[in-house]
N, C-alpha and C positions, 0 to 999 in steps of 0.2 A: 460478510458471508464467507465461509470457508468453502473452497472448491478445489479438492485435490486432483481432480481429473482434467482441468482445463487451464494449463499454463499458456503462455504466449506461443504463437507458432514457432516451431523449431526447438522448443525447450524440451529436453528429454530427461530432466532431473525430476524424480518423483518422491523425494524424501519428505520435505516439509510441505504443508498445505499452502495453496495460493488463496489469498483473501481477495475478494472482488468487490470493487466499488464502481459506481456509475455516476456520471455527471453530464449535464447538457451545457454547452458553451453559451454564455450570456453576453449580451451586447457590450457591457461595460468592461469585459475582459479582453477586448480587441485592441490592437494597435491601430495606427493611422492607415495601415494598408489592409485592414480587415482580417488580419490573422490574430490568433490568440497570442498575446504578449508573452515573450519568453519567461518572464518572471512569474506569470500566472500559473504556469505549469508546476512551479514549486509549491504553490498553494494547493493545487489538485493533489500532488503527491503527499503533502503533509496531511491533508484530510484523510486520504486513503490509508496512511499509516495509523492514524487514530481509529479509523474504521476497523482495521485489522486487529489492533489491540482489543477493541471492544468485542469483536467476533471471537477472539481467543479468551475472553473472560476478564480482560483488564480495562475496565471503563475509566473515564476521566475521574469519576467519583472515587473509584478504587485507588487510582494514582494519588489523588488529593488526600484521601484518608490516610494513606501510608506515608505521605510526604515525599513520594518518588517523583522524579522527572526523567524524561527521555530526551536527551539533547543531541541534536545532529551536529557532528563534528567534521563531517566530510560528506560532500555530495558531488557526484560526477554525473552529468546529464548529457546524453547524446540526443540531439533533436534530429528527427529523421523525416518528418512530414508535417505539413501545415494542418491546423484545425481552424475552422471558421464558425461563425455564429450558427447556432442550432445543431451543430454536430453532437452526436451522442458519443461519449467517451467511456471506455472501460479501462479501469486502472486495476492492475493485479499486483499484489504485494506478497512477498515471501521472505522470511528470515533465511539467510543462506549460510550463516556461520555465527558462532558464539565464542567469545573469549571470557575472561573473568567479569569485566564490567562493561564490555562493549559487544555489539552485535552488528553483523553486516546484513543488509537488506537489499533485495533486488526489486525494482518496480518497473513495470511496463505500462505505458498508456497507449491504448489503441483507439483509433477512430472507426466506428462502425460504418459500413458502406452508406453513403448518402442515399436517401430515398429507399432505405431498406425495408420500410414498412414496419409492422408490429412483430413479425416473426423474428426470433433471435437469429442473429447472423452467426454463421460458423466461424470459429477462430481463424480459419484460413482465409476468410473473406475480409477480415479486419485489416486496417492499415496501421502498422506500428508508427506512432508519432514520436514517442519518447522512450528511451531506455535509460534507467537510472540505477546507480549503485550508491548506497548510503552506508555510512558508519555512524552508529548512534551509541551514546554512552548512557548507562543508567546512573542516576544521581540520587543520593539519599537525602533525608531531611536536613542534614548538615551542609548540603550543597556540594558534597564531594562525591567522586565516583564510588559506586558500591557494586558488590557482586550481584549479578542478575539473579533475582529470586528463582530457585529451581522450579516452582510451579509455572512461572511465566515462561521460562526457557522450554519446559516440556510442552506447554500449550502452543507456543509459537512454532515449535519444531514438529508438532503433531504426534508427540510420543507419550503424552500423558494427559492427566485431567486438567481442567481449567482452574485458574486461581480463585475464581468466584464460586467454584463448586457447582455451577449450573450445567445444564446440558447444553451442548453446542446447538446453535440455531440450525433449523433444517436447511438442507441444501436445495 
């Protein structure tokens, strides 16, 4: 889901849309101390990147049909707070820059307040657990880096139509 109005707390950049994903921590994702294992956060972030692509009109089927791949070549993760079983997590994803064949992505993962009930928590009430910066390269059918398709670049930057020519999902 695209949400251009609600970035992480303290974020003042309003150029590209934030895409929002949600997940609840499951028991098998915990380490021996009852926290989410550090490697599991990478899974959450990866799924949120695919959710963002889908929301921008680039589904897994679209990627497969075109023979494209999106390969992470660098990921920098700052772990800021623990998450535990049952916590509801909000992952926000945004493309922050583009080069010919690569793009930079910022992702934040926040924990909603525990026992927050069913009312949506305000962004200021969330606890940022992870802040990540990613570099991803677009790869073509030949397995080599390719120029990011202009419709994909436009959709992820919020400046144009979606590659699948569909209407964006409602916010």
